[in-house]
C-alpha positions as CSV (number, residue, x, y, z in Angstrom):
1,M,5.9,-297.9,-102.5
2,I,4.3,-296.8,-105.8
3,I,2.9,-293.2,-106.0
4,I,1.1,-292.3,-109.2
5,Y,-0.1,-289.0,-110.5
6,S,-3.1,-288.5,-112.8
7,A,-2.5,-284.8,-113.5
8,K,0.2,-282.8,-115.2
9,I,2.8,-281.7,-112.7
10,N,5.5,-279.1,-113.1
11,Q,8.8,-280.7,-114.0
12,A,10.6,-278.9,-111.1
13,I,8.1,-280.3,-108.6
14,Q,8.5,-283.8,-110.1
15,T,12.3,-283.6,-109.7
16,D,12.0,-282.3,-106.1
17,L,9.7,-285.2,-105.1
18,V,11.9,-287.9,-106.6
19,Q,15.0,-286.5,-104.9
20,S,13.3,-285.8,-101.5
21,F,11.6,-289.3,-101.2
22,K,14.0,-291.9,-102.5
23,E,12.1,-294.7,-100.8
24,A,9.1,-294.2,-103.1
25,S,8.7,-294.9,-106.8
26,F,6.9,-292.0,-108.6
27,Y,5.0,-292.3,-111.8
28,F,3.7,-289.2,-113.5
29,F,0.8,-289.4,-115.9
30,S,-1.3,-286.7,-117.6
31,N,-4.7,-288.1,-116.9
32,I,-6.5,-291.0,-115.1
33,E,-6.8,-293.1,-118.3
34,E,-3.0,-293.2,-118.6
35,A,-2.6,-293.9,-114.9
36,E,-5.0,-296.9,-115.1
37,Q,-2.1,-299.2,-116.2
38,L,-0.4,-298.9,-112.8
39,L,-3.4,-298.1,-110.6
40,P,-3.8,-301.7,-109.3
41,E,-0.3,-301.4,-107.8
42,A,-0.5,-297.9,-106.5
43,E,-0.4,-297.2,-102.8
44,I,-0.9,-293.4,-103.2
45,L,-2.8,-291.6,-105.9
46,I,-2.5,-287.8,-106.6
47,T,-5.4,-286.5,-108.6
48,Y,-7.5,-283.4,-109.2
49,G,-10.5,-285.6,-108.2
50,E,-12.8,-284.7,-111.0
51,D,-11.7,-287.7,-113.2
52,L,-11.8,-290.3,-110.5
53,Q,-14.7,-292.9,-110.8
54,E,-15.8,-295.9,-108.7
55,K,-14.4,-298.3,-111.2
56,Q,-10.9,-296.9,-110.7
57,I,-11.3,-297.2,-106.9
58,Q,-12.3,-300.9,-107.3
59,S,-9.3,-301.6,-109.5
60,A,-6.8,-299.9,-107.2
61,K,-6.4,-302.9,-104.9
62,Q,-3.4,-301.5,-103.0
63,L,-4.6,-298.0,-102.7
64,K,-4.4,-296.5,-99.2
65,W,-4.3,-292.7,-99.7
66,I,-5.8,-290.3,-102.2
67,M,-4.3,-286.8,-102.3
68,V,-6.7,-284.4,-104.2
69,I,-4.8,-281.4,-105.4
70,S,-7.8,-279.2,-105.4
71,A,-10.4,-278.1,-102.8
72,G,-13.6,-279.2,-104.5
73,L,-14.6,-282.8,-103.8
74,D,-18.2,-283.0,-105.0
75,Q,-17.4,-285.4,-107.8
76,M,-15.5,-287.9,-105.8
77,P,-16.9,-291.5,-105.4
78,F,-17.0,-291.3,-101.7
79,Q,-19.0,-294.4,-101.0
80,A,-16.6,-296.6,-102.8
81,I,-13.7,-294.9,-101.1
82,K,-15.3,-295.2,-97.7
83,E,-16.0,-298.9,-98.2
84,R,-12.3,-299.4,-98.8
85,G,-11.2,-297.2,-95.8
86,I,-8.9,-295.1,-98.0
87,L,-7.5,-291.9,-96.5
88,V,-8.4,-288.8,-98.5
89,T,-6.7,-285.4,-98.1
90,N,-7.0,-282.2,-100.2
91,C,-5.4,-278.8,-100.7
92,R,-7.9,-276.8,-98.7
93,G,-6.5,-273.3,-98.1
94,I,-4.1,-272.9,-101.0
95,H,-6.8,-271.0,-103.0
96,A,-7.4,-268.4,-100.3
97,K,-5.1,-265.6,-101.6
98,P,-5.9,-265.7,-105.3
99,M,-9.6,-266.1,-104.7
100,A,-9.7,-263.3,-102.2
101,E,-7.8,-261.0,-104.6
102,Y,-10.3,-262.0,-107.3
103,T,-13.3,-261.2,-105.1
104,I,-12.0,-257.8,-104.0
105,G,-11.2,-257.0,-107.7
106,M,-14.7,-257.9,-108.8
107,M,-16.3,-255.9,-106.0
108,L,-14.2,-252.9,-107.1
109,Q,-15.1,-253.6,-110.8
110,V,-18.8,-253.3,-110.0
111,A,-18.4,-250.3,-107.6
112,R,-16.2,-248.4,-109.9
113,Q,-18.1,-249.4,-113.1
114,S,-15.0,-250.9,-114.9
115,K,-17.0,-252.6,-117.6
116,Q,-18.7,-249.4,-118.6
117,L,-15.5,-247.4,-118.5
118,I,-13.8,-249.8,-120.8
119,K,-16.7,-249.6,-123.3
120,N,-16.5,-245.8,-123.1
121,E,-12.8,-245.9,-123.7
122,E,-13.3,-248.1,-126.8
123,Q,-15.8,-245.6,-128.1
124,H,-13.5,-242.6,-127.3
125,L,-16.3,-241.4,-125.0
126,W,-15.4,-238.9,-122.2
127,D,-18.3,-239.3,-119.8
128,R,-17.8,-238.2,-116.2
129,T,-21.4,-239.0,-115.2
130,V,-20.8,-242.7,-114.8
131,P,-21.7,-243.3,-111.1
132,M,-18.8,-244.2,-108.8
133,L,-19.3,-246.0,-105.5
134,E,-17.0,-247.0,-102.6
135,L,-16.6,-250.3,-100.8
136,N,-16.0,-248.3,-97.6
137,E,-18.6,-249.0,-94.9
138,K,-20.6,-251.4,-97.2
139,C,-21.8,-254.7,-95.8
140,L,-20.2,-257.8,-97.1
141,V,-21.8,-261.2,-96.4
142,I,-19.5,-264.3,-97.0
143,L,-21.2,-267.6,-97.2
144,G,-18.5,-269.9,-95.9
145,T,-16.0,-268.9,-93.3
146,G,-13.1,-271.3,-94.1
147,A,-9.7,-270.3,-95.3
148,I,-11.0,-268.5,-98.4
149,G,-13.8,-266.7,-96.6
150,Q,-11.4,-265.6,-93.9
151,E,-8.9,-264.2,-96.4
152,I,-11.7,-262.3,-98.2
153,A,-12.8,-260.9,-94.8
154,R,-9.3,-259.9,-93.9
155,L,-8.8,-257.9,-97.1
156,A,-12.3,-256.4,-96.9
157,Q,-11.5,-255.0,-93.5
158,A,-8.8,-252.8,-95.2
159,F,-11.7,-251.1,-97.0
160,Q,-13.5,-250.7,-93.7
161,M,-16.4,-252.9,-94.8
162,Q,-18.7,-254.5,-92.3
163,V,-18.1,-258.3,-92.7
164,Y,-20.6,-261.0,-91.7
165,G,-20.1,-264.7,-92.2
166,L,-22.3,-267.7,-92.5
167,N,-21.2,-271.2,-91.4
168,T,-22.7,-274.4,-90.1
169,S,-22.8,-273.5,-86.4
170,G,-22.6,-269.7,-86.3
171,K,-19.3,-269.9,-84.4
172,S,-17.1,-266.8,-84.3
173,V,-14.2,-266.7,-86.9
174,S,-11.3,-264.4,-87.2
175,H,-11.7,-261.2,-89.4
176,F,-15.6,-261.4,-89.2
177,D,-17.6,-258.8,-87.3
178,R,-20.4,-261.4,-86.8
179,C,-21.1,-265.0,-87.8
180,V,-24.5,-266.7,-88.1
181,P,-25.5,-270.4,-88.6
182,L,-26.8,-271.8,-91.9
183,S,-30.3,-271.6,-90.6
184,N,-30.1,-267.8,-90.6
185,V,-29.1,-267.4,-94.2
186,A,-32.2,-265.5,-95.3
187,A,-31.9,-262.9,-92.5
188,I,-28.3,-262.2,-93.1
189,L,-28.7,-261.8,-96.9
190,S,-31.1,-258.9,-96.3
191,E,-28.3,-256.9,-94.7
192,A,-25.8,-257.4,-97.6
193,D,-24.5,-255.0,-100.1
194,Y,-22.3,-257.7,-101.4
195,V,-22.8,-261.5,-101.1
196,V,-19.9,-263.8,-101.8
197,N,-20.7,-267.5,-102.0
198,V,-17.7,-269.8,-101.1
199,L,-19.9,-272.8,-100.0
200,P,-18.9,-276.3,-101.0
201,L,-21.5,-278.5,-102.8
202,T,-23.1,-280.9,-100.3
203,E,-26.6,-282.3,-99.7
204,Q,-27.2,-279.3,-97.4
205,T,-26.1,-276.6,-99.8
206,N,-27.4,-278.0,-103.1
207,N,-29.6,-275.3,-104.7
208,L,-29.5,-273.5,-101.4
209,L,-29.5,-270.1,-103.1
210,N,-32.9,-270.1,-104.8
211,K,-35.4,-267.4,-105.7
212,D,-36.6,-267.1,-102.1
213,M,-33.1,-266.5,-100.9
214,F,-32.3,-263.9,-103.6
215,L,-35.5,-262.1,-102.9
216,N,-34.1,-261.4,-99.4
217,M,-31.3,-259.4,-100.9
218,K,-31.4,-255.7,-101.5
219,K,-32.1,-254.5,-105.0
220,E,-28.7,-252.8,-105.1
221,S,-26.8,-255.8,-103.9
222,V,-24.1,-257.7,-105.8
223,F,-23.8,-261.5,-105.8
224,I,-20.4,-263.2,-106.4
225,N,-20.2,-267.0,-106.8
226,I,-16.7,-268.5,-106.4
227,G,-17.9,-271.6,-104.6
228,R,-19.8,-274.2,-106.6
229,G,-22.3,-273.7,-109.3
230,G,-24.6,-276.4,-107.9
231,T,-25.2,-274.3,-104.7
232,V,-27.2,-271.9,-106.8
233,N,-30.5,-272.4,-108.6
234,E,-29.4,-270.9,-111.9
235,S,-32.9,-270.6,-113.3
236,D,-34.0,-268.6,-110.3
237,L,-30.9,-266.4,-110.4
238,L,-31.5,-265.7,-114.1
239,T,-35.1,-264.6,-113.4
240,I,-33.9,-262.4,-110.5
241,L,-31.3,-260.7,-112.8
242,Q,-33.8,-260.3,-115.7
243,Q,-36.2,-258.6,-113.4
244,G,-33.5,-256.3,-112.0
245,L,-34.1,-257.5,-108.4
246,I,-30.4,-257.5,-107.7
247,K,-27.8,-255.2,-109.2
248,H,-25.2,-257.5,-110.6
249,A,-23.9,-261.1,-110.5
250,V,-20.3,-262.2,-110.9
251,L,-20.1,-265.9,-111.8
252,D,-16.8,-267.7,-111.8
253,V,-18.6,-271.0,-111.4
254,V,-21.8,-272.2,-113.0
255,S,-23.8,-275.4,-113.0
256,Q,-22.6,-276.4,-116.5
257,E,-19.0,-275.8,-117.3
258,P,-17.9,-274.6,-119.7
259,L,-20.9,-272.3,-120.0
260,P,-22.4,-272.9,-123.5
261,P,-21.6,-270.1,-125.9
262,E,-25.3,-269.5,-126.6
263,H,-26.2,-269.2,-122.9
264,E,-28.0,-265.9,-122.2
265,L,-25.8,-265.1,-119.2
266,W,-23.0,-264.1,-121.6
267,E,-25.1,-261.3,-123.0
268,M,-26.5,-259.8,-119.8
269,E,-25.3,-256.3,-118.9
270,N,-25.7,-257.0,-115.2
271,V,-23.6,-260.2,-115.3
272,T,-19.9,-260.8,-115.3
273,V,-18.8,-264.4,-116.3
274,T,-15.3,-265.7,-115.8
275,P,-14.2,-269.3,-116.6
276,H,-13.6,-270.8,-113.2
277,L,-10.2,-269.2,-112.7
278,S,-10.5,-267.3,-109.4
279,G,-8.2,-269.9,-107.7
280,I,-5.6,-270.0,-110.5
281,S,-2.2,-268.8,-109.5
282,S,1.5,-269.4,-110.4
283,F,1.8,-270.5,-106.7
284,Y,-1.0,-273.2,-107.1
285,Q,1.1,-276.4,-107.5
286,P,4.0,-275.4,-105.2
287,R,1.5,-274.7,-102.4
288,A,-0.4,-278.0,-103.1
289,F,2.7,-280.1,-103.1
290,E,4.0,-278.5,-99.9
291,I,1.0,-279.9,-98.2
292,F,1.5,-283.3,-99.9
293,K,5.2,-283.5,-98.8
294,Q,4.3,-282.8,-95.2
295,N,1.6,-285.5,-95.3
296,L,3.9,-287.9,-97.1
297,E,6.5,-287.6,-94.3
298,K,3.7,-288.4,-91.8
299,Y,2.6,-291.3,-93.9
300,L,6.2,-292.7,-94.1
301,E,6.5,-292.4,-90.3
302,E,3.2,-294.4,-90.1
303,D,1.6,-291.5,-88.2
304,T,-2.0,-291.7,-87.3
305,N,-4.5,-290.6,-90.0
306,E,-5.9,-288.0,-87.7
307,S,-2.7,-285.9,-87.8
308,F,-2.8,-285.5,-91.6
309,L,-3.2,-282.0,-92.9
310,N,-6.6,-281.4,-94.6
311,R,-7.9,-284.9,-93.9
312,I,-11.4,-285.3,-95.4
313,D,-14.4,-286.6,-93.4
314,L,-15.8,-289.1,-95.9
315,D,-19.3,-288.9,-94.4
316,Q,-19.4,-285.1,-94.7
317,G,-17.6,-285.0,-98.1
318,Y,-15.3,-282.1,-97.0
């Protein structure tokens, strides 16, 4: 069995895999271009997903399983994968803790005016009139109630925030005070002091957050996007921010990454831009490969595909 990697993997993890699964032959490459030489013989491919194209799926004649060591799948060539009947799994859930900590940190940054305080410090300015707010009893709306949304909700409860969630069906989810279906997104936005977007990019969510949606939000509300840039109509958001119709936007993801140096979002006082790092953590690869190891054991036992952790519905794309 040939298993190939099209991403840089920690050396300790490589050694552990080779020692743990002696029945498999592991080949480690830095990118998909390097991996192409062995792709026609590979039975399993481990990838970040963003570099995988239809041509590689077509050339991988023996491929039965793709393990995506990220959560986002919007750039995957699903039609070609579906036609071949290839199993796809991902690392859904491993980003929950770092992304939840990032979100709480950013909410505190805005509430406690960290950006202004740092500027004042640099100017040696002692100004005690900078307004300070609490998260306590504020309303947090989380768009997406999966593992990441649940962890954000759990931490927010420690601040005694009122936490509402939005998902496809409106079903109740742990750590949320109330959940509503996607069809009620406009109504729930109107109640929010903080809106955190964790939605995946699908046909249903593409440009979901447009001007009409932002106009439902309070003027003092804060929008945080850690999901996908394509779920937001960036032009509409820019207009809303320029007109001061919401208080602040924290953008860890944008439609074009990296964000061009000349983009006006960089210069706006009511915007915080970070370079898509909310999910980065020293625990990232160890957590990802723990999922892979569990699934590889199932695969070697010829277990049914349905029992695999984080199996992706190829029709839904998540």
